[in-house]
Backbone as a printed PyTorch tensor [residue, N CA C, xyz], in Angstrom:
tensor([[[102.1650, -48.2000,  77.0820],
         [100.7640, -47.5800,  77.0320],
         [101.1060, -46.9680,  78.3240]],

        [[100.2600, -45.6640,  78.7920],
         [100.0350, -45.0000,  79.6270],
         [ 99.4000, -45.7710,  81.1790]],

        [[ 99.4500, -45.4910,  82.1030],
         [ 98.3120, -46.1620,  82.9470],
         [ 98.4670, -45.2630,  84.4020]],

        [[ 96.9710, -45.2080,  84.9730],
         [ 96.7760, -44.0900,  86.2110],
         [ 96.9990, -45.3160,  87.1750]],

        [[ 97.7560, -45.1260,  88.0270],
         [ 98.1180, -46.2650,  89.3650],
         [ 97.6290, -45.2470,  90.5530]],

        [[ 97.0050, -45.8600,  91.6540],
         [ 96.8910, -45.6870,  93.0900],
         [ 98.6190, -46.3720,  93.4530]],

        [[ 99.2760, -45.9620,  94.1120],
         [100.1190, -46.2120,  95.0000],
         [100.6640, -45.7130,  96.2890]],

        [[101.3620, -46.2530,  97.0000],
         [101.7470, -46.4350,  98.4540],
         [103.0440, -46.2840,  98.2610]],

        [[103.7230, -45.5730,  99.5100],
         [105.2230, -45.2910,  99.5810],
         [105.6730, -44.2690, 101.0650]],

        [[105.9160, -44.5500, 101.7730],
         [106.4250, -43.7480, 102.4430],
         [108.0480, -42.6580, 102.1680]],

        [[107.4570, -41.7260, 102.2850],
         [108.0070, -40.4570, 102.1970],
         [108.9740, -39.4430, 102.9260]],

        [[110.1740, -39.1970, 102.7460],
         [110.7270, -38.3210, 103.2330],
         [111.0930, -37.0560, 103.2820]],

        [[109.7880, -36.1030, 104.2370],
         [109.5840, -34.6560, 103.6080],
         [111.5240, -34.3370, 104.6520]],

        [[111.5440, -33.5420, 103.7370],
         [113.0800, -32.6470, 104.5670],
         [112.6760, -31.4750, 104.9300]],

        [[113.6290, -30.8020, 106.0060],
         [113.3270, -29.8730, 106.8370],
         [112.9410, -28.6770, 105.6530]],

        [[113.6670, -28.5050, 104.5420],
         [113.2030, -26.9620, 103.8790],
         [111.5740, -27.4310, 103.3740]],

        [[111.1860, -28.4500, 103.2070],
         [109.8540, -28.5040, 102.7860],
         [108.9230, -28.7240, 103.8900]],

        [[108.9540, -28.5480, 105.1300],
         [108.0860, -28.4210, 105.9600],
         [107.6520, -27.2900, 106.4000]],

        [[106.2710, -27.2340, 106.2140],
         [105.3280, -25.3270, 106.2820],
         [104.1510, -25.9440, 106.6920]],

        [[103.2930, -24.9590, 105.9450],
         [101.4440, -24.8660, 105.8260],
         [100.7460, -26.0240, 105.8420]],

        [[101.2480, -26.5290, 104.7200],
         [100.2700, -27.3710, 103.9020],
         [101.2450, -28.5720, 103.4600]],

        [[100.5390, -29.6340, 104.5160],
         [101.2600, -31.2260, 104.3850],
         [101.0940, -31.6940, 103.3470]],

        [[100.1130, -31.6100, 102.6530],
         [100.0350, -32.3500, 101.4530],
         [100.9540, -32.0810,  99.9600]],

        [[100.6450, -30.2370, 100.0370],
         [101.7990, -30.0950,  99.0650],
         [103.2240, -30.0510,  99.2350]],

        [[103.8070, -30.3690, 100.7420],
         [105.2000, -30.6090, 101.0810],
         [105.4600, -31.9750, 100.2240]],

        [[104.3490, -32.7670, 100.8220],
         [104.0990, -34.7630, 100.5690],
         [104.5550, -34.1210,  98.8600]],

        [[103.5120, -34.3150,  98.2610],
         [103.7240, -33.7560,  96.5880],
         [104.8470, -33.4500,  95.9660]],

        [[105.2920, -32.2260,  96.6270],
         [106.8880, -32.3850,  96.5070],
         [107.9520, -33.1180,  96.5070]],

        [[107.9880, -33.7580,  97.7750],
         [108.7510, -34.5480,  97.8490],
         [108.6350, -35.8770,  97.1020]],

        [[107.1130, -36.1700,  97.3180],
         [107.1920, -37.4610,  96.0250],
         [107.7290, -37.1850,  94.7610]],

        [[107.0880, -36.0320,  94.0900],
         [108.1860, -35.2670,  92.9980],
         [109.8030, -36.0490,  92.6950]],

        [[109.9380, -35.1210,  93.7610],
         [111.4020, -35.1230,  93.8060],
         [112.0370, -36.8410,  94.0570]],

        [[111.5000, -37.2930,  94.9160],
         [111.9760, -38.4620,  94.7540],
         [111.6830, -39.7730,  93.6230]],

        [[110.5060, -39.5120,  93.1010],
         [109.8930, -40.8210,  91.8790],
         [109.3710, -40.3900,  90.6380]],

        [[109.5980, -38.9670,  90.1240],
         [109.0930, -38.6350,  89.1500],
         [110.4460, -39.0560,  87.9890]],

        [[110.4720, -39.5510,  87.0240],
         [111.3880, -39.9650,  86.1620],
         [112.0900, -41.1320,  86.4150]],

        [[111.6780, -42.0060,  87.5360],
         [112.4750, -43.0130,  88.0000],
         [111.3930, -44.0330,  86.8260]],

        [[112.3900, -45.6270,  87.0320],
         [112.1580, -46.4440,  86.3270],
         [111.8970, -48.0380,  87.2660]],

        [[110.5140, -48.5420,  87.1040],
         [110.6020, -49.6870,  88.1210],
         [110.6300, -51.0220,  87.3670]],

        [[111.1210, -51.9550,  87.2390],
         [110.7580, -53.1600,  86.2390],
         [109.1760, -53.9400,  86.8230]],

        [[108.9230, -53.3820,  88.1980],
         [107.3880, -54.5120,  87.7010],
         [106.4480, -52.8730,  87.1310]],

        [[106.6670, -51.8230,  88.1960],
         [105.5310, -50.4410,  87.2820],
         [106.1120, -49.8270,  86.1690]],

        [[107.1530, -49.4040,  85.3810],
         [107.3530, -49.0020,  84.3850],
         [107.9580, -48.0760,  84.6440]],

        [[107.7950, -46.8120,  83.8760],
         [108.7480, -45.2450,  84.1870],
         [107.5240, -44.2910,  84.7700]],

        [[107.6550, -43.8480,  85.7000],
         [106.9280, -43.1030,  86.9310],
         [106.9490, -41.6190,  85.7860]],

        [[105.7820, -41.5390,  85.2020],
         [106.0830, -40.1590,  84.4330],
         [105.4240, -38.8470,  85.3840]],

        [[104.3950, -39.2170,  86.3570],
         [104.0960, -37.7620,  87.1820],
         [102.9020, -38.1610,  88.1460]],

        [[103.3990, -37.4730,  89.3790],
         [102.4800, -37.4450,  90.6160],
         [101.4760, -36.4920,  90.2280]],

        [[100.1820, -37.2420,  90.2510],
         [ 98.8460, -36.4500,  89.7990],
         [ 98.5000, -35.9530,  91.1020]],

        [[ 97.8200, -36.9080,  92.4570],
         [ 97.5850, -36.0890,  93.8330],
         [ 97.6980, -36.9520,  94.6020]],

        [[ 98.1600, -36.7950,  95.9150],
         [ 98.0490, -36.7700,  97.0650],
         [ 96.7700, -37.1410,  97.5450]],

        [[ 96.3970, -38.5690,  98.1990],
         [ 94.9360, -39.3320,  98.3990],
         [ 95.0580, -39.2060,  99.7870]],

        [[ 96.0850, -39.5800, 100.8370],
         [ 96.0180, -39.7430, 101.7740],
         [ 97.5720, -39.5610, 102.9420]],

        [[ 97.5730, -38.6920, 103.7740],
         [ 99.4130, -39.0280, 104.4720],
         [ 98.9910, -39.1980, 105.6890]],

        [[ 99.6180, -40.2030, 106.0640],
         [ 99.6240, -40.7270, 107.5600],
         [100.1390, -39.5570, 108.3580]],

        [[100.4640, -40.3750, 109.6030],
         [100.9630, -39.7940, 110.6130],
         [102.4160, -39.2560, 110.2880]],

        [[103.4780, -38.1790, 110.7390],
         [104.8240, -38.1270, 110.3020],
         [105.1070, -39.2170, 111.5170]],

        [[106.3620, -39.6320, 110.9460],
         [107.4020, -40.1730, 112.4290],
         [108.7060, -39.2040, 111.6510]],

        [[109.5880, -39.1140, 113.2280],
         [110.7710, -38.5020, 113.2110],
         [111.6920, -39.5000, 113.8360]],

        [[112.6220, -39.4640, 112.8640],
         [114.1560, -40.5820, 113.0490],
         [114.6510, -39.9270, 114.2670]],

        [[115.3960, -39.8280, 115.0200],
         [116.6120, -39.1700, 115.9870],
         [118.0440, -39.2680, 114.9180]],

        [[118.4580, -37.8940, 115.1720],
         [119.4350, -37.4460, 114.4250],
         [118.9210, -37.1820, 112.6310]],

        [[118.0200, -37.1060, 112.0860],
         [117.1010, -36.3820, 111.2200],
         [116.1790, -35.6740, 111.3870]],

        [[116.6190, -34.3760, 110.6670],
         [115.5490, -33.5270, 111.0570],
         [114.3440, -33.5670, 109.9910]],

        [[114.2540, -34.3430, 109.2650],
         [112.9650, -34.5490, 108.2520],
         [112.2790, -35.2030, 109.3640]],

        [[110.5990, -35.5110, 108.5780],
         [109.7230, -35.7430, 108.9690],
         [109.3840, -37.1390, 107.8290]],

        [[109.0410, -38.3640, 108.0460],
         [108.7250, -39.5350, 107.1040],
         [107.2450, -39.8220, 107.3580]],

        [[106.4500, -39.9480, 106.4590],
         [105.0270, -39.8260, 105.9850],
         [104.6820, -41.3800, 105.5790]],

        [[103.4850, -42.0310, 105.5390],
         [103.2140, -43.2630, 104.9650],
         [102.0860, -42.4070, 103.9190]],

        [[102.4360, -42.3100, 102.8030],
         [101.6810, -41.7520, 101.9720],
         [100.9230, -42.5070, 100.5190]],

        [[ 99.1850, -42.1880, 100.0350],
         [ 98.8020, -43.0860,  99.0170],
         [ 98.4640, -41.8170,  98.3030]],

        [[ 98.9890, -42.3860,  96.7770],
         [ 99.1290, -41.1740,  95.6950],
         [ 98.6260, -41.4650,  94.5590]],

        [[ 98.5010, -40.6690,  93.5970],
         [ 97.9890, -41.5180,  92.1620],
         [ 98.9600, -41.0880,  91.4030]],

        [[ 99.5560, -41.7630,  90.4290],
         [100.4980, -41.0670,  89.6220],
         [ 99.9660, -41.9190,  87.9850]],

        [[100.7060, -41.1110,  86.9670],
         [100.7130, -41.6120,  85.6040],
         [102.0970, -42.4360,  85.3560]],

        [[101.6280, -43.5700,  85.1000],
         [102.7480, -44.1670,  84.7440],
         [102.8250, -45.2640,  83.1630]],

        [[104.2890, -44.9290,  82.9240],
         [104.0230, -45.5660,  81.1710],
         [104.9220, -46.9650,  81.5090]],

        [[104.0220, -47.7230,  81.0750],
         [104.5460, -49.4430,  80.9930],
         [104.5900, -49.9170,  79.8810]],

        [[106.0050, -50.0350,  78.8040],
         [105.6000, -50.8920,  77.5840],
         [105.3690, -52.5430,  77.8590]],

        [[104.4750, -52.5470,  76.8490],
         [103.9260, -54.2370,  76.6160],
         [104.5340, -55.1980,  75.9480]],

        [[104.8020, -56.2190,  75.7660],
         [105.0410, -57.0250,  74.3230],
         [103.8400, -57.0180,  73.6280]],

        [[104.2980, -56.9210,  72.5260],
         [103.6290, -56.9410,  70.7690],
         [102.5510, -55.6030,  71.1120]],

        [[102.6940, -54.4710,  71.9250],
         [101.7700, -53.2090,  72.2900],
         [102.3560, -52.5040,  70.9540]],

        [[101.2870, -51.8200,  70.0940],
         [101.6820, -51.0360,  68.9410],
         [102.1910, -49.8290,  69.7150]],

        [[103.1880, -48.7170,  69.2710],
         [103.1940, -47.6490,  69.1530],
         [103.4410, -46.9160,  68.3340]],

        [[103.1700, -45.5010,  68.7130],
         [103.7330, -44.6730,  67.3570],
         [104.6090, -43.5990,  67.8600]],

        [[105.5290, -42.9430,  67.2620],
         [106.9780, -42.4250,  67.9660],
         [107.5190, -41.5540,  67.0780]],

        [[108.4720, -41.1800,  67.4170],
         [109.3930, -40.1450,  66.9430],
         [111.0840, -40.7550,  66.3640]],

        [[111.4660, -40.5530,  65.1550],
         [112.7640, -40.9220,  65.1920],
         [113.4580, -40.1490,  65.8180]],

        [[114.4230, -40.3010,  66.8520],
         [115.2250, -39.2030,  67.6580],
         [116.5900, -39.2770,  67.2150]],

        [[117.2500, -40.5250,  66.5750],
         [118.5910, -40.5090,  66.1940],
         [118.3310, -41.5920,  64.6890]],

        [[119.2750, -41.3430,  63.9540],
         [119.5530, -42.5620,  63.3850],
         [121.1150, -43.3200,  63.6520]],

        [[121.1140, -44.0740,  63.5750],
         [122.9240, -45.0110,  63.4470],
         [122.9750, -45.8110,  62.3660]],

        [[124.2790, -46.4840,  62.3940],
         [124.4890, -47.2220,  61.3440],
         [123.5780, -48.9350,  61.4780]],

        [[123.4000, -49.3070,  62.8880],
         [123.1370, -50.0800,  63.0520],
         [121.1960, -50.1450,  63.5250]],

        [[120.5430, -49.0290,  63.5490],
         [119.1480, -48.5920,  63.2830],
         [118.8560, -47.4840,  63.9090]],

        [[118.0690, -47.0790,  63.9850],
         [117.1180, -45.6630,  64.6280],
         [116.7480, -45.9170,  65.9150]],

        [[116.9400, -44.6660,  66.8650],
         [116.2190, -44.8850,  68.4040],
         [115.0710, -43.9650,  68.2440]],

        [[113.5100, -44.3810,  68.7760],
         [112.7150, -43.8500,  68.7380],
         [111.8980, -43.2410,  69.5470]],

        [[111.7590, -41.9910,  69.7980],
         [111.0190, -41.9840,  71.2850],
         [109.2280, -42.1890,  71.3780]],

        [[109.2880, -43.2840,  72.4020],
         [107.7670, -43.7010,  72.3400],
         [106.9510, -43.2250,  73.9170]],

        [[107.5160, -42.0280,  74.3740],
         [107.0130, -41.5330,  75.6520],
         [108.1650, -41.2240,  76.5330]],

        [[107.9080, -42.3450,  77.5100],
         [108.8980, -41.5810,  78.6220],
         [110.1210, -42.9250,  78.5400]],

        [[110.3720, -43.6560,  77.1360],
         [111.2370, -44.0630,  77.0250],
         [111.5720, -44.1030,  75.5230]],

        [[112.8710, -44.9270,  74.9420],
         [113.3670, -44.8930,  73.8980],
         [113.1910, -46.1330,  73.3150]],

        [[113.2410, -46.5980,  72.0390],
         [113.0480, -47.7840,  72.0250],
         [114.2700, -47.7880,  70.8690]],

        [[114.8650, -49.3140,  70.3860],
         [115.4260, -49.1180,  68.9840],
         [114.7560, -49.8580,  67.9980]],

        [[115.0080, -49.5450,  66.6370],
         [114.3620, -49.8640,  65.5750],
         [115.7230, -50.5330,  64.5710]],

        [[115.8380, -51.9690,  64.7140],
         [117.0410, -52.1890,  64.2000],
         [116.9410, -52.0490,  62.6590]],

        [[118.0220, -51.9740,  62.2230],
         [118.1440, -52.0870,  60.6130],
         [116.7640, -53.2220,  59.9110]],

        [[117.1080, -54.4620,  60.3250],
         [116.1820, -55.4870,  59.7430],
         [115.1530, -55.2700,  60.1810]],

        [[114.3950, -54.6680,  61.1180],
         [113.1640, -54.8610,  61.4550],
         [112.3930, -53.4180,  60.9050]],

        [[113.0220, -52.5380,  59.7930],
         [112.7130, -51.4000,  59.1960],
         [111.4760, -51.5080,  58.0900]],

        [[112.1250, -52.5560,  57.1670],
         [111.7600, -53.3220,  56.1700],
         [111.9150, -54.3710,  55.6950]],

        [[111.4610, -55.1380,  54.6600],
         [111.3560, -56.5710,  54.1020],
         [113.3580, -55.9340,  53.0760]],

        [[112.9950, -54.7640,  52.8500],
         [114.1850, -54.6700,  51.8460],
         [115.4850, -54.3530,  52.9620]],

        [[116.7130, -54.1280,  52.2180],
         [117.5680, -54.1080,  52.3580],
         [118.1120, -52.6270,  52.9820]],

        [[118.2440, -52.2590,  53.8480],
         [118.5740, -50.8850,  54.6650],
         [119.9880, -50.5330,  55.2940]],

        [[120.7900, -49.2520,  54.5340],
         [122.0250, -49.3250,  54.3490],
         [121.9910, -47.2770,  55.4370]],

        [[122.9590, -47.1640,  56.0130],
         [123.1750, -45.8160,  56.9810],
         [123.8880, -44.6980,  55.7150]],

        [[123.0700, -44.0290,  55.4550],
         [123.8720, -42.6400,  55.0420],
         [123.9960, -41.9360,  55.9360]],

        [[125.3690, -42.0740,  56.3000],
         [125.8830, -41.6120,  57.2800],
         [126.0220, -39.5010,  56.8840]],

        [[126.1490, -39.1450,  55.9110],
         [126.4310, -37.9910,  55.5000],
         [124.9980, -37.2100,  55.4530]],

        [[124.1920, -37.4470,  55.3480],
         [122.3280, -37.2770,  55.5960],
         [122.2310, -37.6680,  56.5450]],

        [[122.5260, -38.4740,  57.6970],
         [122.0780, -39.1790,  58.7160],
         [120.6160, -39.5480,  58.3750]],

        [[120.5450, -40.9650,  57.8480],
         [119.5900, -41.2580,  57.7580],
         [119.7270, -42.6890,  57.0560]],

        [[118.4440, -43.3640,  57.2170],
         [118.6230, -45.0430,  56.7230],
         [118.0550, -44.7220,  55.6000]],

        [[118.6840, -45.6560,  54.3610],
         [118.0570, -45.8170,  53.2780],
         [117.7980, -47.3130,  52.4390]],

        [[116.9100, -47.1150,  51.8130],
         [116.4110, -48.6720,  51.2030],
         [117.3460, -48.8530,  49.8650]],

        [[117.6040, -50.0550,  50.1620],
         [118.4750, -50.2650,  48.8260],
         [117.6160, -50.0140,  47.0520]],

        [[116.6670, -50.5670,  47.4130],
         [115.2810, -51.0290,  46.0350],
         [114.1740, -50.2050,  46.2930]],

        [[113.5440, -49.7900,  46.9360],
         [112.5680, -49.2950,  47.5600],
         [112.6580, -47.7990,  47.3800]],

        [[113.5190, -47.2820,  47.5770],
         [113.7320, -45.5290,  47.5520],
         [113.3090, -45.2920,  48.8930]],

        [[113.0100, -45.6770,  49.6800],
         [112.6350, -45.3460,  51.1920],
         [113.1900, -45.0680,  52.1830]],

        [[113.3920, -43.8710,  52.9150],
         [114.0660, -43.4900,  53.8900],
         [113.7290, -42.8500,  55.1500]],

        [[114.3590, -42.8830,  56.0190],
         [114.3730, -43.0070,  57.7570],
         [114.9510, -42.0030,  58.1160]],

        [[114.8430, -41.1930,  58.4830],
         [115.5870, -39.6910,  59.2250],
         [115.3090, -39.5780,  60.6860]],

        [[115.5290, -38.6900,  61.3890],
         [115.5070, -37.6050,  62.4440],
         [114.1330, -37.1350,  62.3190]],

        [[113.2620, -37.0560,  63.1850],
         [112.3690, -36.4850,  62.7490],
         [110.6140, -37.2640,  62.4770]],

        [[111.0160, -38.2000,  61.5210],
         [110.0880, -39.1110,  60.9300],
         [109.3770, -39.8790,  61.9790]],

        [[107.5140, -39.9320,  61.9230],
         [106.7290, -40.4590,  62.7110],
         [106.3850, -41.7820,  62.1860]],

        [[106.1470, -42.7190,  63.2760],
         [106.4400, -44.1860,  62.6280],
         [105.5010, -44.8490,  63.8040]],

        [[104.9720, -45.9100,  63.0660],
         [104.0800, -46.7510,  63.7440],
         [104.8550, -48.1620,  63.7250]],

        [[105.2520, -48.7520,  65.3410],
         [105.9730, -50.0960,  65.4540],
         [105.7210, -50.6910,  66.4670]],

        [[105.8310, -52.2880,  66.6320],
         [105.1670, -52.8630,  67.3980],
         [106.4710, -53.0090,  68.4090]],

        [[106.4550, -53.3350,  69.7020],
         [107.2280, -53.9880,  70.7160],
         [107.0620, -55.1530,  70.8810]],

        [[108.5310, -55.5410,  70.4680],
         [109.0930, -57.2050,  70.3630],
         [109.8460, -57.6130,  71.5520]],

        [[110.7950, -56.3550,  72.2680],
         [111.2890, -57.1100,  73.2810],
         [111.7870, -55.9000,  74.5130]],

        [[111.5900, -56.3520,  75.4830],
         [111.6740, -55.2640,  76.6240],
         [112.7480, -55.8980,  77.7010]],

        [[114.0670, -54.7130,  78.2470],
         [114.4760, -55.4950,  79.1920],
         [115.0590, -53.9840,  79.6690]],

        [[114.0750, -53.9630,  81.2480],
         [114.2530, -52.7820,  81.8190],
         [115.5560, -52.7690,  82.9190]],

        [[116.2410, -51.7360,  83.1860],
         [117.4100, -51.8980,  83.6000],
         [117.0900, -50.8100,  84.9250]],

        [[117.0090, -50.9940,  86.4560],
         [116.0110, -50.0610,  87.5160],
         [117.4010, -49.0210,  87.8340]],

        [[118.4490, -49.8380,  88.0790],
         [119.6470, -48.7960,  88.3250],
         [120.3490, -47.9570,  87.4760]],

        [[120.2710, -48.6600,  85.8200],
         [120.9740, -47.7270,  84.6250],
         [119.6320, -47.6000,  84.0400]],

        [[118.8290, -46.6420,  84.2600],
         [117.5680, -46.4800,  83.4040],
         [117.9970, -46.4530,  81.5350]],

        [[119.0140, -45.6500,  81.5050],
         [119.2680, -45.4270,  80.3340],
         [119.9850, -46.7690,  79.7100]],

        [[120.2840, -47.6730,  80.2550],
         [120.6020, -48.5440,  79.3790],
         [119.0370, -50.1810,  79.5270]],

        [[118.1770, -49.6530,  79.5730],
         [117.1270, -50.1530,  79.5520],
         [116.7890, -50.1810,  77.7400]],

        [[116.0910, -51.0860,  77.5900],
         [116.1990, -51.3120,  75.9160],
         [114.8850, -52.2550,  75.5150]],

        [[114.3750, -51.4170,  74.5720],
         [113.0430, -51.7720,  73.7360],
         [112.7420, -52.0050,  72.6610]],

        [[112.9760, -52.9880,  72.2220],
         [113.3140, -53.8000,  70.9830],
         [111.9450, -53.1830,  69.8990]],

        [[112.1180, -52.6590,  68.7360],
         [111.3210, -52.6720,  68.4800],
         [110.9500, -52.9040,  66.9890]],

        [[109.4920, -52.9990,  65.9080],
         [109.7960, -53.6150,  64.6870],
         [108.3900, -53.0270,  64.3380]],

        [[109.1930, -52.5320,  62.0990],
         [108.0010, -52.0260,  61.5430],
         [107.6560, -52.8310,  60.4520]],

        [[108.2810, -54.5290,  60.5040],
         [108.0600, -55.4140,  59.4690],
         [106.7840, -56.5320,  59.6890]],

        [[105.2880, -55.3870,  59.4770],
         [104.0510, -56.0380,  59.8340],
         [103.2400, -55.7240,  59.2090]],

        [[101.9500, -55.7250,  58.7440],
         [101.2380, -54.9820,  58.2500],
         [100.6620, -53.8490,  59.2280]],

        [[100.2590, -52.8080,  58.7420],
         [100.3000, -51.4030,  58.8740],
         [100.8240, -51.0200,  60.0500]],

        [[102.2530, -51.1240,  59.7860],
         [102.8990, -50.6260,  60.2200],
         [104.5240, -49.7770,  59.7110]],

        [[105.1460, -48.8040,  60.0280],
         [106.3240, -48.3900,  59.3130],
         [105.4540, -46.9530,  59.5720]],

        [[106.4190, -46.1600,  58.5890],
         [106.7810, -44.4820,  58.6570],
         [105.3270, -43.9600,  58.1350]],

        [[105.0010, -42.7300,  58.6250],
         [102.9770, -42.6520,  58.5660],
         [103.2490, -42.3670,  56.9130]],

        [[104.3350, -41.9980,  56.2900],
         [104.1300, -41.3630,  54.9190],
         [103.9710, -42.8870,  54.0430]],

        [[105.0310, -43.8490,  54.4950],
         [104.9650, -44.8080,  53.9430],
         [103.4050, -45.5720,  54.2610]],

        [[102.7430, -45.4810,  55.2950],
         [101.3340, -45.8630,  55.3900],
         [100.3710, -45.1210,  54.5780]],

        [[100.7900, -44.3100,  54.4280],
         [ 99.5740, -43.2660,  53.1490],
         [ 99.6570, -43.5000,  51.9770]],

        [[100.8270, -43.7830,  51.4720],
         [100.6700, -44.2090,  50.1690],
         [100.3510, -45.6050,  50.0320]],

        [[100.4770, -47.0430,  51.1250],
         [100.0920, -48.0490,  50.8710],
         [ 98.5990, -48.0380,  50.6330]],

        [[ 97.8630, -46.9060,  51.0510],
         [ 96.5410, -46.4990,  51.0140],
         [ 96.0870, -46.0670,  49.5780]],

        [[ 96.9120, -45.4200,  49.0470],
         [ 96.3920, -44.6980,  48.0670],
         [ 95.8430, -45.9590,  46.6820]],

        [[ 96.5970, -46.6450,  46.5980],
         [ 96.1910, -47.7050,  45.3090],
         [ 94.8110, -48.1900,  45.6110]],

        [[ 94.6690, -48.7580,  46.8510],
         [ 93.8410, -49.3130,  47.0220],
         [ 92.1960, -48.3370,  47.2700]],

        [[ 92.9230, -47.1280,  47.5190],
         [ 91.1840, -46.1630,  47.1660],
         [ 91.3760, -45.8250,  45.6170]],

        [[ 92.2980, -46.1770,  44.6840],
         [ 91.9280, -45.7640,  43.4850],
         [ 91.4810, -46.8530,  42.3870]],

        [[ 91.4530, -48.3000,  43.1920],
         [ 91.0500, -48.9630,  42.9010],
         [ 90.1810, -49.1200,  43.4350]],

        [[ 88.9860, -48.3500,  44.0060],
         [ 87.6700, -48.6160,  44.4680],
         [ 87.3160, -47.2760,  43.5650]],

        [[ 87.7720, -46.7750,  43.3310],
         [ 86.9440, -45.5430,  42.4790],
         [ 86.7730, -45.6860,  40.9220]],

        [[ 87.4340, -47.2200,  40.4940],
         [ 87.6170, -47.2390,  39.1090],
         [ 86.7340, -48.3290,  39.1210]],

        [[ 85.9560, -48.9200,  39.8810],
         [ 85.2530, -50.0990,  39.7080],
         [ 83.8420, -49.2380,  40.0330]]])
């Protein structure tokens, strides 16, 4: 889930950013320091929206930069357990599919795609069901539920978000549309 948050931090404004407009210089320094960072409590900081307050600057001996206490607004991606998300498959491998869900990627393990057994078709780069004739490949849009979260602040690439599509109203968008058709046809016949 994306959230707009009001945050506070002390920011170092490097000498090359010192100029006429303090607010703009502080905003650029915040972007350099925080955008794209992951915090266990906050989530993934996506964008600095605006700087609300800039305190008095402080200079440390031997450092040409100025340090400011800053209050600002930011957009943060915070994945939540049991949250239903929509995303795009960015890679398929023999053990599942990686799904882009915004600022982070989640893993959809082969056991969590359908009730049917899924196998990896390496030649075509897709996961194929044994009996149902269904396939999942790169570029497919899906709806899934977050079932596990493990955020690693030091190595954001090692953060893990586990997904499932083995519940009602979850799956590849084409599969969900197919599931709607029979019920619509039954209503027309009545």
